[in-house]
Each structure stands twice: as C-alpha cells, then as structure tokens.
C-alpha atoms as an extended CHARMM CRD file, in Angstrom:
* protein
*
       211  EXT
         1         1  MET       CA            115.1820000000       90.3350000000      104.4180000000  PROA      1               0.0000000000
         2         2  SER       CA            117.9920000000       91.2730000000      105.0850000000  PROA      2               0.0000000000
         3         3  SER       CA            120.3900000000       90.2980000000      108.0500000000  PROA      3               0.0000000000
         4         4  SER       CA            121.3040000000       93.4970000000      109.4980000000  PROA      4               0.0000000000
         5         5  SER       CA            122.5490000000       93.4870000000      113.1520000000  PROA      5               0.0000000000
         6         6  THR       CA            119.9790000000       96.0870000000      114.0630000000  PROA      6               0.0000000000
         7         7  PRO       CA            116.4610000000       94.6270000000      113.9910000000  PROA      7               0.0000000000
         8         8  SER       CA            113.6850000000       97.0740000000      112.1100000000  PROA      8               0.0000000000
         9         9  PHE       CA            109.9850000000       96.9410000000      111.4270000000  PROA      9               0.0000000000
        10        10  PHE       CA            110.5240000000       95.4400000000      108.0400000000  PROA      10              0.0000000000
        11        11  SER       CA            113.4910000000       92.8170000000      108.9450000000  PROA      11              0.0000000000
        12        12  GLN       CA            110.8040000000       91.7190000000      111.5930000000  PROA      12              0.0000000000
        13        13  LEU       CA            107.7540000000       91.2110000000      109.3550000000  PROA      13              0.0000000000
        14        14  SER       CA            106.7110000000       87.7010000000      108.9710000000  PROA      14              0.0000000000
        15        15  PRO       CA            105.1840000000       86.1120000000      107.0330000000  PROA      15              0.0000000000
        16        16  SER       CA            106.6920000000       87.8060000000      103.9390000000  PROA      16              0.0000000000
        17        17  TYR       CA            104.6510000000       88.3140000000      100.7850000000  PROA      17              0.0000000000
        18        18  PRO       CA            104.5820000000       84.9070000000       98.5390000000  PROA      18              0.0000000000
        19        19  ASN       CA            106.3930000000       84.7160000000       95.4870000000  PROA      19              0.0000000000
        20        20  VAL       CA            104.2020000000       84.6040000000       92.3190000000  PROA      20              0.0000000000
        21        21  THR       CA            104.0790000000       81.0550000000       90.9040000000  PROA      21              0.0000000000
        22        22  GLU       CA            105.4390000000       80.2950000000       87.6530000000  PROA      22              0.0000000000
        23        23  ASP       CA            101.6780000000       80.4070000000       86.3800000000  PROA      23              0.0000000000
        24        24  GLY       CA            100.8580000000       83.7540000000       88.0070000000  PROA      24              0.0000000000
        25        25  LYS       CA             99.2930000000       82.8120000000       90.8800000000  PROA      25              0.0000000000
        26        26  ILE       CA             99.3690000000       84.6860000000       94.8460000000  PROA      26              0.0000000000
        27        27  ASP       CA             99.0070000000       82.2080000000       97.7910000000  PROA      27              0.0000000000
        28        28  THR       CA             95.6550000000       83.4900000000       99.5230000000  PROA      28              0.0000000000
        29        29  VAL       CA             96.7960000000       82.3230000000      102.9340000000  PROA      29              0.0000000000
        30        30  GLN       CA            100.1560000000       84.0160000000      102.9820000000  PROA      30              0.0000000000
        31        31  PHE       CA             99.1970000000       87.2780000000      100.7710000000  PROA      31              0.0000000000
        32        32  LEU       CA             96.3500000000       87.6780000000      103.7250000000  PROA      32              0.0000000000
        33        33  GLU       CA             98.7920000000       86.9470000000      106.8090000000  PROA      33              0.0000000000
        34        34  ALA       CA            101.7120000000       89.3690000000      105.2440000000  PROA      34              0.0000000000
        35        35  SER       CA             99.0820000000       92.0210000000      104.8330000000  PROA      35              0.0000000000
        36        36  LYS       CA             97.8120000000       91.3450000000      108.1060000000  PROA      36              0.0000000000
        37        37  SER       CA            101.6310000000       91.8040000000      109.7810000000  PROA      37              0.0000000000
        38        38  PHE       CA            102.4770000000       94.3690000000      107.1010000000  PROA      38              0.0000000000
        39        39  ILE       CA             99.6290000000       96.8330000000      107.7720000000  PROA      39              0.0000000000
        40        40  LYS       CA            100.8560000000       97.1560000000      111.5340000000  PROA      40              0.0000000000
        41        41  ILE       CA            103.0740000000       99.9830000000      109.7040000000  PROA      41              0.0000000000
        42        42  TYR       CA            100.0880000000      102.5000000000      110.6730000000  PROA      42              0.0000000000
        43        43  ASP       CA            100.4700000000      101.6760000000      114.2980000000  PROA      43              0.0000000000
        44        44  LEU       CA            103.8870000000      103.6220000000      113.8730000000  PROA      44              0.0000000000
        45        45  LEU       CA            102.5630000000      106.4440000000      111.6630000000  PROA      45              0.0000000000
        46        46  GLY       CA             99.8800000000      107.6710000000      114.3110000000  PROA      46              0.0000000000
        47        47  THR       CA             96.3560000000      107.5700000000      115.7820000000  PROA      47              0.0000000000
        48        48  ALA       CA             94.8950000000      109.6640000000      112.6480000000  PROA      48              0.0000000000
        49        49  PHE       CA             96.0150000000      106.5960000000      110.3950000000  PROA      49              0.0000000000
        50        50  TYR       CA             93.6960000000      104.3680000000      112.4350000000  PROA      50              0.0000000000
        51        51  VAL       CA             91.0230000000      104.7610000000      110.2090000000  PROA      51              0.0000000000
        52        52  VAL       CA             93.3310000000      103.3080000000      107.2160000000  PROA      52              0.0000000000
        53        53  LYS       CA             94.7690000000      100.2790000000      109.1050000000  PROA      53              0.0000000000
        54        54  LYS       CA             90.7550000000       99.4330000000      110.0780000000  PROA      54              0.0000000000
        55        55  ASP       CA             89.2860000000       99.5310000000      106.3440000000  PROA      55              0.0000000000
        56        56  MET       CA             92.0760000000       97.1710000000      105.2440000000  PROA      56              0.0000000000
        57        57  SER       CA             91.7430000000       94.9520000000      108.4940000000  PROA      57              0.0000000000
        58        58  GLY       CA             88.2670000000       94.4910000000      107.4650000000  PROA      58              0.0000000000
        59        59  ASN       CA             88.8690000000       93.6790000000      103.8140000000  PROA      59              0.0000000000
        60        60  ILE       CA             91.4220000000       91.0020000000      104.5460000000  PROA      60              0.0000000000
        61        61  GLU       CA             88.6370000000       89.8600000000      107.2350000000  PROA      61              0.0000000000
        62        62  LYS       CA             86.2680000000       89.8890000000      103.9140000000  PROA      62              0.0000000000
        63        63  LEU       CA             88.5100000000       87.7620000000      102.1280000000  PROA      63              0.0000000000
        64        64  TYR       CA             89.2250000000       85.5290000000      104.9370000000  PROA      64              0.0000000000
        65        65  LYS       CA             85.5370000000       84.6030000000      105.0400000000  PROA      65              0.0000000000
        66        66  THR       CA             85.6330000000       83.9610000000      101.3380000000  PROA      66              0.0000000000
        67        67  TYR       CA             88.3670000000       81.7190000000      101.5450000000  PROA      67              0.0000000000
        68        68  ASN       CA             87.3700000000       79.5590000000      104.5310000000  PROA      68              0.0000000000
        69        69  LYS       CA             84.0800000000       79.1200000000      102.0940000000  PROA      69              0.0000000000
        70        70  SER       CA             86.5060000000       76.5610000000      100.0440000000  PROA      70              0.0000000000
        71        71  PRO       CA             89.8860000000       76.7010000000      101.2610000000  PROA      71              0.0000000000
        72        72  GLU       CA             91.2830000000       73.9180000000       98.6110000000  PROA      72              0.0000000000
        73        73  GLU       CA             89.5520000000       75.5180000000       95.9330000000  PROA      73              0.0000000000
        74        74  TYR       CA             90.6990000000       79.0290000000       96.7050000000  PROA      74              0.0000000000
        75        75  LYS       CA             94.0520000000       78.2660000000       97.6080000000  PROA      75              0.0000000000
        76        76  TYR       CA             95.1610000000       81.1780000000       95.2160000000  PROA      76              0.0000000000
        77        77  LEU       CA             93.6070000000       84.6580000000       95.3560000000  PROA      77              0.0000000000
        78        78  ASN       CA             93.4840000000       84.6340000000       91.7380000000  PROA      78              0.0000000000
        79        79  ASP       CA             91.2560000000       81.5040000000       91.7390000000  PROA      79              0.0000000000
        80        80  MET       CA             88.6060000000       82.8090000000       94.3280000000  PROA      80              0.0000000000
        81        81  ILE       CA             88.6530000000       85.8800000000       92.2490000000  PROA      81              0.0000000000
        82        82  TYR       CA             87.6210000000       84.4570000000       89.2370000000  PROA      82              0.0000000000
        83        83  LYS       CA             84.7810000000       82.3600000000       90.3610000000  PROA      83              0.0000000000
        84        84  GLU       CA             84.3370000000       85.4320000000       92.9550000000  PROA      84              0.0000000000
        85        85  ARG       CA             83.2660000000       87.5680000000       90.4240000000  PROA      85              0.0000000000
        86        86  CYS       CA             79.9220000000       86.0190000000       89.3780000000  PROA      86              0.0000000000
        87        87  ASP       CA             78.6360000000       86.6680000000       93.2510000000  PROA      87              0.0000000000
        88        88  PRO       CA             76.1220000000       89.2540000000       92.6790000000  PROA      88              0.0000000000
        89        89  LEU       CA             77.4210000000       90.7870000000       95.8140000000  PROA      89              0.0000000000
        90        90  LEU       CA             80.7670000000       91.1660000000       94.6720000000  PROA      90              0.0000000000
        91        91  ILE       CA             82.1500000000       90.6950000000       98.3330000000  PROA      91              0.0000000000
        92        92  ALA       CA             85.4640000000       89.0750000000       97.7810000000  PROA      92              0.0000000000
        93        93  VAL       CA             86.4440000000       90.9410000000       94.4990000000  PROA      93              0.0000000000
        94        94  ASP       CA             85.4640000000       94.4100000000       96.2710000000  PROA      94              0.0000000000
        95        95  ALA       CA             87.8080000000       93.9070000000       99.3130000000  PROA      95              0.0000000000
        96        96  LEU       CA             90.6550000000       92.4950000000       97.7230000000  PROA      96              0.0000000000
        97        97  LEU       CA             90.0110000000       96.0960000000       95.2170000000  PROA      97              0.0000000000
        98        98  TRP       CA             90.2850000000       97.8110000000       98.1180000000  PROA      98              0.0000000000
        99        99  LEU       CA             92.9760000000       96.4120000000       99.7880000000  PROA      99              0.0000000000
       100       100  LYS       CA             95.2490000000       96.5800000000       96.5760000000  PROA      100             0.0000000000
       101       101  ARG       CA             94.5280000000      100.3510000000       96.4620000000  PROA      101             0.0000000000
       102       102  ALA       CA             95.3870000000      100.7640000000       99.7890000000  PROA      102             0.0000000000
       103       103  LEU       CA             98.6580000000       98.6950000000       99.8160000000  PROA      103             0.0000000000
       104       104  GLU       CA             99.3610000000      100.7920000000       96.6060000000  PROA      104             0.0000000000
       105       105  PHE       CA             99.1890000000      103.9180000000       98.4840000000  PROA      105             0.0000000000
       106       106  THR       CA            101.3870000000      102.6470000000      101.3840000000  PROA      106             0.0000000000
       107       107  VAL       CA            104.2990000000      101.2370000000       98.9010000000  PROA      107             0.0000000000
       108       108  ILE       CA            104.5040000000      104.6100000000       96.9930000000  PROA      108             0.0000000000
       109       109  PHE       CA            105.0290000000      106.6010000000      100.4720000000  PROA      109             0.0000000000
       110       110  ILE       CA            107.7060000000      104.3270000000      101.6250000000  PROA      110             0.0000000000
       111       111  LYS       CA            109.2610000000      104.2890000000       98.5860000000  PROA      111             0.0000000000
       112       112  GLY       CA            109.3120000000      107.9500000000       98.5580000000  PROA      112             0.0000000000
       113       113  VAL       CA            110.8230000000      107.8590000000      101.5540000000  PROA      113             0.0000000000
       114       114  CYS       CA            113.3940000000      105.7420000000      100.8470000000  PROA      114             0.0000000000
       115       115  LYS       CA            114.2200000000      107.6310000000       97.4700000000  PROA      115             0.0000000000
       116       116  GLU       CA            114.6610000000      110.8330000000       99.8140000000  PROA      116             0.0000000000
       117       117  PHE       CA            116.9860000000      109.2720000000      101.0950000000  PROA      117             0.0000000000
       118       118  GLU       CA            118.9270000000      107.8250000000       98.4760000000  PROA      118             0.0000000000
       119       119  ASN       CA            118.8820000000      111.1510000000       97.3410000000  PROA      119             0.0000000000
       120       120  GLY       CA            120.1770000000      113.0920000000      100.5850000000  PROA      120             0.0000000000
       121       121  THR       CA            117.0890000000      114.8400000000      101.0360000000  PROA      121             0.0000000000
       122       122  THR       CA            117.1860000000      116.2760000000      104.6970000000  PROA      122             0.0000000000
       123       123  SER       CA            113.5650000000      117.7840000000      104.8920000000  PROA      123             0.0000000000
       124       124  GLU       CA            111.8760000000      116.3840000000      108.2220000000  PROA      124             0.0000000000
       125       125  ARG       CA            108.5010000000      116.7510000000      106.9130000000  PROA      125             0.0000000000
       126       126  LEU       CA            106.7120000000      113.5420000000      104.8400000000  PROA      126             0.0000000000
       127       127  ASP       CA            103.3400000000      115.0050000000      104.5720000000  PROA      127             0.0000000000
       128       128  HSD       CA            103.6990000000      115.8080000000      101.0620000000  PROA      128             0.0000000000
       129       129  LEU       CA            104.9700000000      112.1500000000       99.9310000000  PROA      129             0.0000000000
       130       130  ALA       CA            101.9890000000      110.6130000000      101.9400000000  PROA      130             0.0000000000
       131       131  THR       CA             99.9070000000      113.5170000000       99.6620000000  PROA      131             0.0000000000
       132       132  GLU       CA            101.5770000000      112.4110000000       96.7150000000  PROA      132             0.0000000000
       133       133  ALA       CA            100.6500000000      108.7230000000       97.3140000000  PROA      133             0.0000000000
       134       134  TYR       CA             97.5590000000      109.5250000000       97.8430000000  PROA      134             0.0000000000
       135       135  ASN       CA             96.8300000000      111.7000000000       94.9290000000  PROA      135             0.0000000000
       136       136  GLU       CA             98.0830000000      108.9900000000       92.5830000000  PROA      136             0.0000000000
       137       137  THR       CA             96.1850000000      105.8540000000       93.9400000000  PROA      137             0.0000000000
       138       138  LEU       CA             93.2650000000      106.4750000000       96.2460000000  PROA      138             0.0000000000
       139       139  LYS       CA             92.1060000000      110.0840000000       95.8920000000  PROA      139             0.0000000000
       140       140  LYS       CA             90.0230000000      109.5140000000       92.2310000000  PROA      140             0.0000000000
       141       141  TYR       CA             87.7210000000      106.9170000000       94.1510000000  PROA      141             0.0000000000
       142       142  HSD       CA             86.9360000000      109.0750000000       96.8930000000  PROA      142             0.0000000000
       143       143  SER       CA             84.3460000000      111.3060000000       97.5250000000  PROA      143             0.0000000000
       144       144  TRP       CA             84.7870000000      115.4730000000       98.0110000000  PROA      144             0.0000000000
       145       145  LEU       CA             83.9920000000      114.1930000000      101.8990000000  PROA      145             0.0000000000
       146       146  VAL       CA             86.0510000000      111.5670000000      102.4570000000  PROA      146             0.0000000000
       147       147  GLN       CA             89.1920000000      113.4640000000       99.9800000000  PROA      147             0.0000000000
       148       148  ASN       CA             88.7640000000      115.9970000000      102.9480000000  PROA      148             0.0000000000
       149       149  VAL       CA             89.2040000000      113.5520000000      105.8080000000  PROA      149             0.0000000000
       150       150  PHE       CA             92.3930000000      112.1560000000      104.2620000000  PROA      150             0.0000000000
       151       151  LYS       CA             93.8250000000      115.8240000000      103.7920000000  PROA      151             0.0000000000
       152       152  VAL       CA             93.7630000000      115.7950000000      107.7460000000  PROA      152             0.0000000000
       153       153  VAL       CA             95.0780000000      112.1700000000      107.8070000000  PROA      153             0.0000000000
       154       154  VAL       CA             98.1350000000      112.9140000000      105.2640000000  PROA      154             0.0000000000
       155       155  LYS       CA             99.3090000000      115.8860000000      107.4120000000  PROA      155             0.0000000000
       156       156  ALA       CA             99.4650000000      113.8510000000      110.6520000000  PROA      156             0.0000000000
       157       157  VAL       CA            102.4780000000      111.8720000000      109.1300000000  PROA      157             0.0000000000
       158       158  PRO       CA            105.3190000000      111.6880000000      111.8060000000  PROA      158             0.0000000000
       159       159  TYR       CA            108.7690000000      113.7410000000      111.2170000000  PROA      159             0.0000000000
       160       160  ARG       CA            111.1350000000      111.8230000000      109.7250000000  PROA      160             0.0000000000
       161       161  ALA       CA            113.6060000000      111.5620000000      112.5700000000  PROA      161             0.0000000000
       162       162  ASN       CA            110.1770000000      109.9930000000      114.5010000000  PROA      162             0.0000000000
       163       163  LEU       CA            109.2870000000      107.5770000000      112.0120000000  PROA      163             0.0000000000
       164       164  VAL       CA            112.7330000000      106.2250000000      111.6110000000  PROA      164             0.0000000000
       165       165  LYS       CA            113.4190000000      105.8100000000      115.1000000000  PROA      165             0.0000000000
       166       166  SER       CA            110.1020000000      104.0820000000      115.4970000000  PROA      166             0.0000000000
       167       167  LEU       CA            110.5770000000      101.6660000000      112.4750000000  PROA      167             0.0000000000
       168       168  CYS       CA            113.8850000000      101.1110000000      114.0890000000  PROA      168             0.0000000000
       169       169  PHE       CA            112.4460000000      100.2630000000      117.7330000000  PROA      169             0.0000000000
       170       170  GLY       CA            114.4030000000      103.5690000000      119.1390000000  PROA      170             0.0000000000
       171       171  LYS       CA            117.3800000000      102.7120000000      118.2860000000  PROA      171             0.0000000000
       172       172  VAL       CA            119.4410000000      105.8110000000      116.0850000000  PROA      172             0.0000000000
       173       173  GLY       CA            121.6400000000      105.2220000000      113.0820000000  PROA      173             0.0000000000
       174       174  CYS       CA            119.9000000000      102.0620000000      111.2120000000  PROA      174             0.0000000000
       175       175  GLU       CA            118.8270000000      104.0480000000      108.2630000000  PROA      175             0.0000000000
       176       176  GLU       CA            120.8060000000      102.6580000000      105.6600000000  PROA      176             0.0000000000
       177       177  ASP       CA            119.8080000000       99.2770000000      106.8680000000  PROA      177             0.0000000000
       178       178  LEU       CA            116.0090000000      100.1910000000      107.6100000000  PROA      178             0.0000000000
       179       179  PHE       CA            115.4460000000      101.4720000000      103.7060000000  PROA      179             0.0000000000
       180       180  LYS       CA            117.4030000000       98.5500000000      102.3040000000  PROA      180             0.0000000000
       181       181  GLU       CA            115.3050000000       96.2590000000      103.7710000000  PROA      181             0.0000000000
       182       182  ALA       CA            112.1150000000       98.5130000000      102.9250000000  PROA      182             0.0000000000
       183       183  THR       CA            113.1790000000       98.7820000000       99.2450000000  PROA      183             0.0000000000
       184       184  SER       CA            113.4200000000       94.8400000000       99.3370000000  PROA      184             0.0000000000
       185       185  TYR       CA            110.2170000000       94.2930000000      101.1140000000  PROA      185             0.0000000000
       186       186  THR       CA            107.9970000000       96.5020000000       98.6590000000  PROA      186             0.0000000000
       187       187  VAL       CA            109.4600000000       94.7280000000       95.7860000000  PROA      187             0.0000000000
       188       188  HSD       CA            108.0730000000       91.6120000000       96.6600000000  PROA      188             0.0000000000
       189       189  LEU       CA            104.7160000000       93.0860000000       97.7470000000  PROA      189             0.0000000000
       190       190  GLU       CA            104.6250000000       94.9190000000       94.2110000000  PROA      190             0.0000000000
       191       191  GLU       CA            105.0490000000       91.6240000000       92.3850000000  PROA      191             0.0000000000
       192       192  SER       CA            101.6470000000       90.3790000000       93.7490000000  PROA      192             0.0000000000
       193       193  LEU       CA            100.2000000000       94.0720000000       93.0370000000  PROA      193             0.0000000000
       194       194  LYS       CA            101.1530000000       93.9760000000       89.5610000000  PROA      194             0.0000000000
       195       195  VAL       CA             99.3960000000       90.0050000000       89.1000000000  PROA      195             0.0000000000
       196       196  ILE       CA             96.2320000000       91.4740000000       91.0280000000  PROA      196             0.0000000000
       197       197  VAL       CA             96.1000000000       94.4370000000       88.7390000000  PROA      197             0.0000000000
       198       198  GLY       CA             96.5250000000       92.3330000000       85.6760000000  PROA      198             0.0000000000
       199       199  MET       CA             93.9100000000       90.0430000000       86.9200000000  PROA      199             0.0000000000
       200       200  TYR       CA             91.4750000000       92.5720000000       87.6050000000  PROA      200             0.0000000000
       201       201  ASP       CA             92.1200000000       94.4600000000       84.3100000000  PROA      201             0.0000000000
       202       202  LYS       CA             91.5540000000       90.7780000000       82.2820000000  PROA      202             0.0000000000
       203       203  TRP       CA             88.2630000000       90.4930000000       84.0820000000  PROA      203             0.0000000000
       204       204  GLY       CA             86.9670000000       93.9870000000       83.6190000000  PROA      204             0.0000000000
       205       205  LEU       CA             86.4070000000       94.2840000000       87.9700000000  PROA      205             0.0000000000
       206       206  ASN       CA             87.9480000000       97.3770000000       88.2040000000  PROA      206             0.0000000000
       207       207  ASP       CA             84.9060000000       99.4140000000       89.6530000000  PROA      207             0.0000000000
       208       208  GLU       CA             85.8000000000      102.8720000000       89.6710000000  PROA      208             0.0000000000
       209       209  ARG       CA             82.9600000000      104.4590000000       91.2950000000  PROA      209             0.0000000000
       210       210  ARG       CA             83.4580000000      106.9960000000       94.4660000000  PROA      210             0.0000000000
       211       211  VAL       CA             83.0200000000      106.3490000000       97.6980000000  PROA      211             0.0000000000
C-alpha cells in the first residue's frame, strides 16, 4: 500500500493478500485473513449488500474449518483443494469457488470505479458498474430468482461521492490517492485469483450449476 497522508479503506487493510510462491502456491491463512478484512468493503456499500458479505463470510468459515482439520498439510490453498477434491461433499472446493467468484465481482466493480476516475467520468451513479461486474462474474451461476434479487442489490450501490467519502473515512479530496491504493490492492488480489482459476481448470473443478 502507498504511504498516503490521508488514510483510506485500502491503505488500512491488513493483512494484504499473499504473494504467490515461485511454484504458484497461495498461503491459506493469509489469503483467508485478507479476505475477511477485504469484504468489510460491503459494510460501506450499504445494507443491501449484507447478503453478499454474509455469503462470502460463510465460505471463508467453511475453508477455515477444512484448514483446521490439518493445518500443516493445508498450509497452502492449492494443497487443500487438491486433496479435498476427493471429498464427496466438496465443501472446501465449493466454498473457494464461490468465494473466488464473489471476489472477482468485487474486483471488477472496483476497477470500473477506478477506470472512470482515470477517464475523468463525472457521473455519480455507479449501479451500471455493479451490474456489469455481476453480469460478467455471477449472473450465469444464479437462478432467475437470485438474479432478480441481485438486480435490486446492484441498484443500491451508493453514489460516487458517498462511496468515495466512506472509503476515505469521511475525508474529502483524497480521490487520487484512494484510487491508486485501490488499483495496487486489486493487483495483488488478482494474482491469487488467477492461480485459483488455473487450478480449478486443471483439476476440472468448475461447477457451473445454477443456484
């Protein structure tokens, strides 16, 4: 994170997402702790997003329960998923899959806000960015009923000025530092997401059934 003189949501996040090891592995505890911290962003997006945060928190909890079965063996997410893929209930496999999808949704939304700032977009509405992120990441895995729930959720995204103010803890004039920090943070998160995508593709674990 940058050493901005104005603290923001992203500069205060701890721990950060882990650096992927040279052999492409992700530290389990650091990834899960970073995710627990990161999803607090939904507290700033309003009560409509409670269902999203609750679902993500539930999946993090499931992954921790699996990790605690064998902390030494499951030091890395890759090793956990490789072994748990043989579990008939696929609890950890499904939990990480849905957590990954929700993190992708969040990243794409944040990157969209950052891009509009860089391009000098002044529109206060951000629901179109949330809708685009949802369509790209989660929509195809949701039933008609859940899709309609999300239509309401994405419309509840705060206006740009309100979101920026919340992310800057009430301060004003911090947009440039805020979006630099957001971009830096999402880069590290995306490194982990790419590894997860790769191992699910490699082991044929992508369940595309709708819920």
